Every structure is written in C-alpha cells, then in structure tokens.
C-alpha positions in Angstrom: 136.0 146.2 133.1 133.0 147.7 134.5 133.2 147.4 138.3 130.1 147.9 140.5 131.0 147.6 144.2 128.6 148.6 146.8 127.1 147.4 150.0 127.4 147.4 153.8 130.6 148.1 155.4 132.1 145.5 157.6 135.6 145.2 158.9 136.6 148.0 156.6 135.7 145.8 153.6 132.5 146.0 151.3 130.2 143.1 151.2 127.8 142.6 148.3 124.2 144.0 148.9 122.6 140.6 148.3 124.6 137.7 149.5 123.1 134.3 148.5 123.7 130.6 149.5 125.7 128.1 147.5 123.0 126.5 145.5 122.1 129.9 144.1 125.7 130.5 143.1 125.7 127.0 141.6 122.8 128.0 139.2 124.5 131.3 138.5 127.7 129.7 137.4 125.8 127.2 135.3 124.0 129.9 133.5 127.1 131.9 133.1 128.9 129.2 131.2 126.0 127.8 129.1 125.8 130.6 126.6 126.0 131.5 122.9 129.0 129.0 122.4 126.8 126.0 123.1 124.7 126.8 119.9 127.9 126.3 117.8 129.0 123.1 119.6 126.8 120.4 117.9 128.3 121.1 114.4 131.9 121.3 115.6 131.3 118.1 117.6 129.7 116.3 114.6 132.5 117.3 112.3 135.2 116.0 114.8 133.3 112.7 115.4 131.7 111.1 118.6 134.8 109.6 120.0 137.2 112.6 119.4 134.6 115.0 120.2 133.8 113.5 123.6 137.3 113.3 124.4 138.1 117.0 123.6 135.0 118.2 125.5 136.0 116.3 128.6 139.7 117.5 128.3 138.8 121.2 128.1 136.0 120.9 130.7 138.6 119.7 133.2 141.2 122.2 132.0 138.6 125.2 132.4 137.7 123.9 135.9 141.5 123.8 136.8 141.8 127.6 135.8 138.6 128.5 137.3 140.3 127.3 140.7 143.3 129.6 139.9 140.9 132.5 139.6 139.2 131.8 142.8 142.7 131.7 144.6 143.6 135.0 142.9 140.4 136.5 144.3 141.2 135.4 147.8 144.9 136.7 147.2 143.6 140.2 146.1 141.3 140.5 149.1 144.3 139.6 151.5 146.8 142.0 149.7 144.0 144.9 149.8 143.6 144.2 153.5 147.2 144.2 154.4 147.7 147.6 152.7 144.7 148.9 154.8 146.3 147.5 157.9 149.6 149.0 157.1 148.2 152.4 156.3 146.0 152.4 159.6 149.0 151.2 161.7 151.4 153.9 160.1 148.8 156.5 160.8 148.5 155.4 164.5 152.2 155.5 164.9 152.4 159.0 163.5 149.7 160.1 165.9 151.7 158.6 168.8 154.8 160.1 167.7 153.1 163.5 167.5 151.8 163.3 171.0 155.2 162.0 172.3 157.0 165.0 170.7 154.5 167.4 172.3 155.2 165.7 175.6 159.0 166.1 175.1 159.2 169.8 174.2 160.4 170.8 177.8 163.0 168.2 177.8 166.7 169.0 177.0 167.6 168.6 173.3 170.2 166.1 174.2 167.5 163.8 175.6 166.6 160.5 173.8 163.9 160.8 171.2 161.3 158.4 172.6 159.3 158.5 169.5 161.9 156.4 167.9 160.7 153.5 170.3 157.5 153.1 168.3 158.4 150.9 165.4 156.7 151.1 161.9 154.5 148.1 160.9 156.6 145.1 160.0 156.5 144.0 156.3 156.0 140.3 157.7 152.9 141.2 159.4 149.6 139.5 157.8 146.2 140.2 159.1 144.1 137.0 160.5 141.7 135.7 158.1 142.9 138.0 155.2 142.2 135.5 152.6 138.4 135.6 153.0 136.6 136.5 149.7 134.5 139.3 150.9 135.2 142.1 148.4 134.7 141.7 144.8 138.0 142.2 142.7 137.3 141.8 139.0 140.0 140.2 137.0 141.2 143.6 135.6 141.6 144.9 139.2 143.7 141.6 140.0 145.8 142.2 136.9 146.5 145.8 138.2 147.4 144.5 141.6 149.7 141.6 140.6 151.0 142.4 137.1 153.6 145.0 136.0 152.8 147.6 133.4 153.5 145.4 130.4 151.3 142.7 131.9 148.6 145.0 132.5 148.6 146.2 129.0 148.7 142.6 127.6 145.6 141.9 129.7 143.6 144.6 128.4 144.7 143.8 124.9 143.7 140.1 125.3 140.4 140.9 127.0 139.5 143.6 124.3 140.1 141.1 121.3 138.0 138.5 123.1 135.2 141.1 123.5 135.5 142.0 120.0 134.9 138.2 119.1 132.1 138.1 121.3 130.3 141.1 119.7 131.0 139.8 116.1 129.4 136.4 117.0 126.4 138.4 118.4 126.2 140.6 115.3 126.2 137.7 113.0 124.0 135.3 114.8 121.0 137.5 115.2 120.5 138.8 111.6 121.3 135.1 110.5 118.5 133.8 112.9 116.1 136.4 111.5 116.9 135.7 107.9 116.2 132.0 108.4 112.7 132.9 110.0 111.6 135.2 107.1 113.2 132.9 104.5 111.9 129.5 105.4 113.5 128.0 102.2 116.9 129.0 103.1 118.7 126.8 105.8 121.5 129.2 106.6 124.7 127.4 105.4 125.9 125.1 102.6 126.0 121.7 103.7 128.7 119.3 102.7 128.6 117.7 99.1 128.4 114.1 100.6 125.2 115.0 102.2 123.3 116.4 99.3 122.2 115.6 95.8 122.5 118.4 93.3 119.4 120.0 91.5 120.9 121.6 88.4 117.7 122.8 86.9 117.3 125.4 89.9 120.9 125.6 91.1 119.7 124.3 94.5 120.6 121.5 96.7 118.1 119.0 97.8 118.8 117.6 101.2 116.8 114.9 103.2 116.0 116.9 106.2 114.1 114.1 107.7 112.9 110.7 106.5 109.7 112.0 105.3 110.1 115.5 103.9 112.7 116.9 101.4 113.4 120.5 101.7 115.4 122.5 99.2 118.3 124.7 100.2 119.4 127.1 97.5 123.1 128.3 97.3 123.8 131.3 99.1 122.5 134.4 97.4 120.8 132.5 94.5 117.2 132.7 95.8 115.0 135.7 96.6 113.6 136.0 99.8 111.9 139.4 100.7 110.5 140.5 97.5 113.3 141.2 95.1 116.0 140.9 97.8 118.4 138.0 97.6 119.2 135.9 100.7 122.5 137.9 101.1 120.8 141.2 101.0 118.1 140.1 103.4 120.9 139.2 105.9 122.5 142.7 105.4 119.0 144.4 105.8 118.6 142.8 109.1 122.3 143.4 110.1 121.6 147.2 109.4 118.5 147.1 111.4 120.5 145.2 114.2 123.2 147.9 114.0 120.8 150.9 114.2 118.8 149.5 117.1 121.6 148.4 119.4 124.9 150.2 118.6 123.7 153.7 119.9 123.5 152.0 123.3 127.2 152.0 123.4 127.2 155.8 123.9 125.4 155.4 127.2 126.0 153.4 130.4 124.0 150.2 130.4 123.9 147.6 133.0 122.6 144.1 133.2 119.5 144.0 135.6 118.7 141.0 137.7 115.3 140.8 135.9 117.1 140.6 132.7 119.5 137.9 134.0 116.5 135.9 135.2 114.6 136.2 132.0 117.6 135.3 129.8 118.5 132.3 131.9 114.8 131.0 131.8 114.5 131.4 128.0 118.0 129.8 127.4 117.5 126.8 129.5 114.0 126.3 128.3 115.2 126.4 124.6 118.1 123.9 125.4 115.8 121.5 127.0 113.4 121.7 124.2 116.1 120.9 121.5 117.4 117.9 123.6 113.8 116.5 124.1 112.6 117.1 120.6 115.9 115.5 119.0 115.6 112.6 121.4 112.0 111.9 120.7 112.8 111.9 116.9 115.7 109.5 117.5 113.5 107.1 119.2 111.0 107.3 116.5 113.6 106.1 114.0 114.8 109.5 112.5 118.5 109.2 113.0 121.8 109.0 111.2 125.1 107.3 111.7 127.8 109.6 112.9 131.5 109.4 112.3 134.0 108.6 115.3 137.2 110.5 114.4 138.1 113.4 112.0 141.4 115.0 113.2 141.2 117.6 110.7 138.2 119.1 112.3 139.9 119.1 115.7 141.1 122.8 115.8 137.5 124.1 115.2 136.1 122.0 118.0 138.9 123.2 120.3 138.0 127.0 119.8 134.3 126.3 120.3 134.9 124.3 123.4 137.1 127.0 124.9 134.4 129.6 124.2 131.7 127.3 125.6 133.4 126.8 128.9 134.4 130.5 129.3 133.5 132.1 132.6 136.8 133.1 134.2 136.5 136.8 133.2 133.0 137.0 135.0 133.6 134.7 137.9 134.2 137.3 140.7 130.7 138.6 140.4 129.4 135.1 140.8 131.5 133.9 143.7 132.0 137.0 145.9 128.4 137.2 147.0 128.2 133.7 148.3 127.4 133.6 151.9 129.9 130.8 152.6 133.0 129.9 150.4 134.0 126.8 152.3 132.7 124.5 149.6 133.3 126.7 146.6 135.7 124.1 145.0 133.4 121.2 145.4 130.5 123.5 144.1 132.5 124.4 140.9 133.4 120.8 140.2 129.8 119.6 140.3 128.9 122.5 138.3 131.5 121.6 135.6 130.5 117.9 135.8 126.8 118.8 135.1 127.8 121.1 132.3 129.7 118.4 130.8 126.9 115.9 130.8 124.6 118.6 129.5 126.8 119.4 126.5 127.4 115.8 125.9 123.6 114.9 125.9 122.9 117.9 123.7 125.7 117.1 121.2 124.8 113.3 121.1 121.1 113.9 120.4 122.0 116.6 117.8 124.7 114.3 116.0 122.5 111.3 116.0 119.3 113.2 114.8 120.8 115.6 112.2 124.3 114.4 111.4 125.8 116.2 108.4 122.8 118.5 108.2 123.6 120.5 111.4 123.5 124.3 111.3 126.3 126.4 112.8 123.6 127.8 114.9 121.8 124.7 116.4 118.4 126.3 116.8 118.0 126.8 113.1 117.7 123.0 112.7 114.3 122.9 114.1 112.6 125.8 112.0 112.0 123.8 108.8 111.3 120.5 110.7 107.6 119.7 110.1 107.5 117.5 113.2 107.9 120.4 115.5 104.9 122.5 116.5 105.3 125.9 114.7 105.4 128.1 118.0 108.1 126.1 119.4 110.0 126.0 116.1 109.8 129.8 115.8 110.6 130.1 119.5 113.9 128.3 119.0 114.9 130.0 115.8 114.2 133.4 117.5 115.8 132.5 120.9 119.2 133.6 119.9 117.7 137.0 118.7 116.3 137.9 122.1 119.1 136.7 124.4 122.0 138.0 122.3 120.5 141.3 121.4 120.0 142.1 125.1 123.7 141.3 125.8 125.2 143.2 122.8 124.7 146.7 124.4 126.1 145.5 127.7 129.3 143.8 126.2 129.9 146.8 123.8 129.9 149.1 126.8 132.3 146.8 128.6 134.5 146.8 125.6 134.4 150.6 125.4 135.6 151.1 129.0 138.4 148.4 128.5 139.5 150.2 125.4 139.7 153.3 127.3 141.8 151.9 130.0 144.1 150.3 127.4 144.8 153.4 125.4 145.2 155.3 128.7 147.9 152.8 129.6 149.4 153.3 126.3 149.3 157.0 126.4 150.8 157.0 130.1 147.6 158.3 131.7 146.8 161.1 129.4 143.2 162.1 129.6 140.9 162.2 126.5 139.2 165.2 124.9 135.3 165.0 125.0 134.9 163.9 121.4 137.5 161.0 121.7 135.8 159.9 125.2 132.3 160.1 124.1 132.2 159.6 120.4 135.5 157.8 119.2 135.6 155.0 121.7 132.0 153.9 121.4 132.4 153.8 117.7 135.9 151.9 118.0 134.0 149.4 120.1 131.1 148.6 117.8 132.3 149.3 114.2 134.7 146.5 113.9 132.3 143.7 114.9 129.7 145.2 112.6 132.2 145.2 109.8 133.2 141.5 110.5 129.3 140.7 110.4 129.2 142.2 106.9 132.3 140.2 105.9 131.2 136.7 107.0 128.1 134.7 108.4 130.1 131.8 109.6 129.2 131.6 113.3 131.3 128.4 113.8 134.4 130.0 112.5 133.8 133.2 114.6 133.3 131.1 117.8 136.3 128.9 116.9 138.7 131.9 116.3 137.5 133.8 119.4 138.0 130.8 121.6 141.3 129.7 119.9 143.2 132.8 120.3 142.0 135.5 122.8 140.0 132.8 124.5 143.2 130.9 125.3 144.4 133.9 126.9 141.5 134.6 129.0 140.9 131.1 130.1 144.5 129.7 130.5 147.2 132.3 130.4 145.7 135.2 132.6 144.5 132.9 135.5 147.9 131.1 135.6 149.7 134.5 135.6 147.5 136.0 138.3 148.2 133.2 140.7 151.8 132.8 139.8 152.5 136.4 140.5 150.3 136.8 143.5 152.0 133.9 145.3 155.4 135.5 144.5 154.3 138.9 145.7 153.0 137.4 148.9 156.2 135.4 149.7 158.4 138.3 148.8 156.5 140.6 151.2 155.4 138.3 154.0 157.8 135.2 153.5 154.5 133.1 153.7 151.4 132.3 151.8 148.6 130.6 153.7 145.7 131.1 151.3 142.8 129.1 152.4 141.4 129.2 149.0 144.5 127.8 147.3 143.8 125.9 144.1 143.5 122.1 144.9 145.8 121.4 142.0 147.9 124.4 141.2 151.6 123.9 141.7 154.4 125.3 139.5 154.5 122.0 137.3 150.7 122.5 136.6 151.2 126.1 135.6 153.9 125.1 133.2 151.5 122.2 131.9 148.7 124.6 131.4 151.0 127.2 129.3 152.5 124.5 127.3 149.1 123.3 126.5 147.9 126.8 125.7 151.0 127.6 123.4 150.9 124.0 121.6 147.0 124.5 121.0 147.6 128.0 119.3 150.5 126.6 117.2 148.3 123.6 116.1 145.3 125.9 115.3 147.5 128.4 113.4 149.0 125.5 111.4 145.6 124.0 110.6 144.4 127.5 109.2 147.4 127.8 107.2 147.0 124.3 105.7 143.4 125.0 105.1 144.2 128.3 103.3 146.7 126.7 101.1 144.3 123.8 100.0 
C-alpha cells in the first residue's frame, strides 16, 4: 500500500503532523465507510425484502465492527513490536560500546584474568517497554502483514488486496459512464426492470413503467433506442467509457495522492447527495407516492451480503484514520457509535428508497431521481452526476495504490528481483487499469460488481485478514515476551470468536458460490 509517514519525532517514534480530537476521527470514519457501496444497497435491500434486509444489514454491521476492533488491536501490537525492536537494538548497541571500553581498560591485565565484559548481559527477550502498546506510529495493513505473517501469508495478503482493488476500480469504471449515459439519454433508465413491474409495449419494443403515480416514462430495452444522434444506448455508454479511460487512466503512470481539500469536498458532496435522496423520497412517501415492499426473498440474500460487506468496508484504510487521534482512550466506544449511526443511516436510506420506488429501483440509486418530474431539475442532475465527480477523483488514487501493491506482490513472487524500467513504469500501470476497463466493457451491472467484490476479496479484507493479524500478533508476543498486555485489546476477541468469524466467512463464500452456480444453471 502507499505509506506516507512523517511528522515530529517523539520518543523515537513518528507522530502525525496534524493530530485531531476524537470527534474529527468520528466524522472521518463515517465518511470513510459511507461511499460507493451505499449507492447499490437500496436495490439489493429491496430484492431481499424489508425483514431479511434489515437483519442482514444489522448482522454485517456488527461483524464489521468486530473486525475493526481487531485491526485497532493489531495497530497497537505493531507499535509495541516496532518499539521493542528499537529498544533491543539500542540496548545491544550500548552493551557493545560498554564492552569495547572495558576491553580497552583491560589491555594491561594478564591474559588469564577474567573478561569483565562478560558481566554485561545482552537484552533479555522478556523485556517489554512500558506503554509499548500506544498507537502513535501509523502502520498500514500491509506493514502489519509483513510484521506478523510468514512469506506465504504476506503473498496471500497482497493477492487478496489486489483483487479487491480491481473490483473497486471496475465498479468506478462502470458507474461513471453509466451515470453520464443516463444524464444525456433521459429516456433510458439504465437497467431492465423486472417483468412483474412493467407492461410490454410491443409496438416500439419498449417497456412502460409507472415511475410515479402521475407520470409514465418509457424505458427501452438496452441497445434498442438511439441516444446521441445515431448512437445506440450501448454505444453511448462505450463512448463515455472510452472518454473516462483516456482522461483518468494516464494518471496511473504518476504518483497521485488524496489531498485534504479533495477529501473535504468529496465528503460534503457525498453527504449532501445522500441527505437529499432521503428527504426527497420521504416527502414523496408522505404525499402518497409509495409502493408495498416484500418481506423475505432468500434467493436474493447472496447479492445483499456482498453489497453490505462492500458498504461497511473500512478495515484497510483504518490506520490512517485512527493513528492521528490525540487520545485513543475511547476509540472503541467511538467506533461503536460510528457503526450504530451508519446502520441507522443505511436503514433510513433503504427504507425510504424501498417504500418510494420498490421494484423500480436502479442499481445506482442516484439515477432514480433524474426522470422524476417532482424533483427540481438542478437537484436531479446533481444527484445523477454526483457519482461522476466523486468516483472520478478516487479512480486515479486507487489505481496508483493497486499499481504499488502489484509491484510488491510480484516482487515477493520473484524473491526480491528488481524490475526493468519498462516493466516498472509501463507494464505495472497498464496491469492496474486495463482489467477494470475490460470488465466495464463487458458489463454494466453495478450491483453484481459490488456483490462480487464484497463477497470474495471483501470477505478476505474485512474478516480473514483482521483475524489473522490479531491471532499471529498475539502468538508472536507470547512467544517472545511470554505476556501480552495490549491496552487496546479487542473487547470481544477470544479464540472462539476468531473461529466463529472464520467459519462465518467460509460459509458465506460457499453459499454465494452455490447461489451463482444455481443461477447459471437456471
């Protein structure tokens, strides 16, 4: 991962340049979690049903919080392990200096005399620095994997994170051109709605759907209608995808970083958009424009599972949010409140979306407001273009992160061999961006991409890696120091809980794979 560490030196450890109080960390974590995945959640929630959807969102919210506490514990363990190595190095250096001075003083003594330098013992393995488990130095998840995993574990870590980042980029590469197509093709809603929600109009091979109680809009089957001149809807999407690729992919060849101003603008625009969608949907429900949603549909459970994992993902970026906190005394209560608030937020958004739009929901929720005649046009266009702005700014940053992870992964597989200039500067950037763009040419189903990304690599990043980090960190400390007094130890994190989380992860993957096989057979 891209690691940027700097700051003031204190107690031989690095502190962030701009430490902030807990309320700021609370906001940062909230904005970190609530992202692109939330745009796909209403459709998956609606398909699964209100009762089942609520139960799954609540369960996965709790599971994500649990593994977040594992990451915090691993961060503290990484700080302690790093500090213990520094102490050992310093003490051994001091011992060698003292031995040298002793040897010089004994030069005039008979050779048979006792070597007093032996009276200076080396540092004991059991020594542990006081307050070693303070989280003051940022250790990214990749650094912790290098610290606590063996070679095979490190390779598997990088493989998992690379696949996850590929899914991330593919989602962005589809969502941006798809949103642009919907804006310039107002008659095209973006996906085929289910047959039970439509009536067929055979004269123009289109579907008539009741978008609201007063206006019937026409949605044509994908590729049947023209949009930009003679271009079909499909070709319009491909044009925007090519433009997206030409504008954003070249940044992968350079080093791009997320600035504080960019983070602030992204957070404000995202929260404003989500707030608008909730308020608009709620107002229309109150005015009588609502549907009757279903309660259960277990066939849709795997898709919702993947979307929820993706929507609660923050484990891989948590060190950058938690480390700068001035005080970590209440880090676990703060995170628990954060997750509770996010659960309420997701629930309100999904409930208002399901009751307002029902079976007409798009896989990118913002697109539901563009053709709604009740919504003021500037707001409708703002909501439709919101994914374009926010996801476009994130694409180069994530692609650079993926590029660096790929370099490390292949370097591990090649046993440290350095790359030629062409491979380092040309091949790896292309390897980072070409697969996501190819996926975007092959499919426009954002819900499926979010589901697959959350279901497979997402399970690894959110469940397996945090459990493995804590398990091997504890074992390493107990082997070295015969004790483990981590002040940031996870509140619920015994061996039994590790096993439960891993069983949950494996069972989930088996269910998802089985579901996809059955759907393919049908």
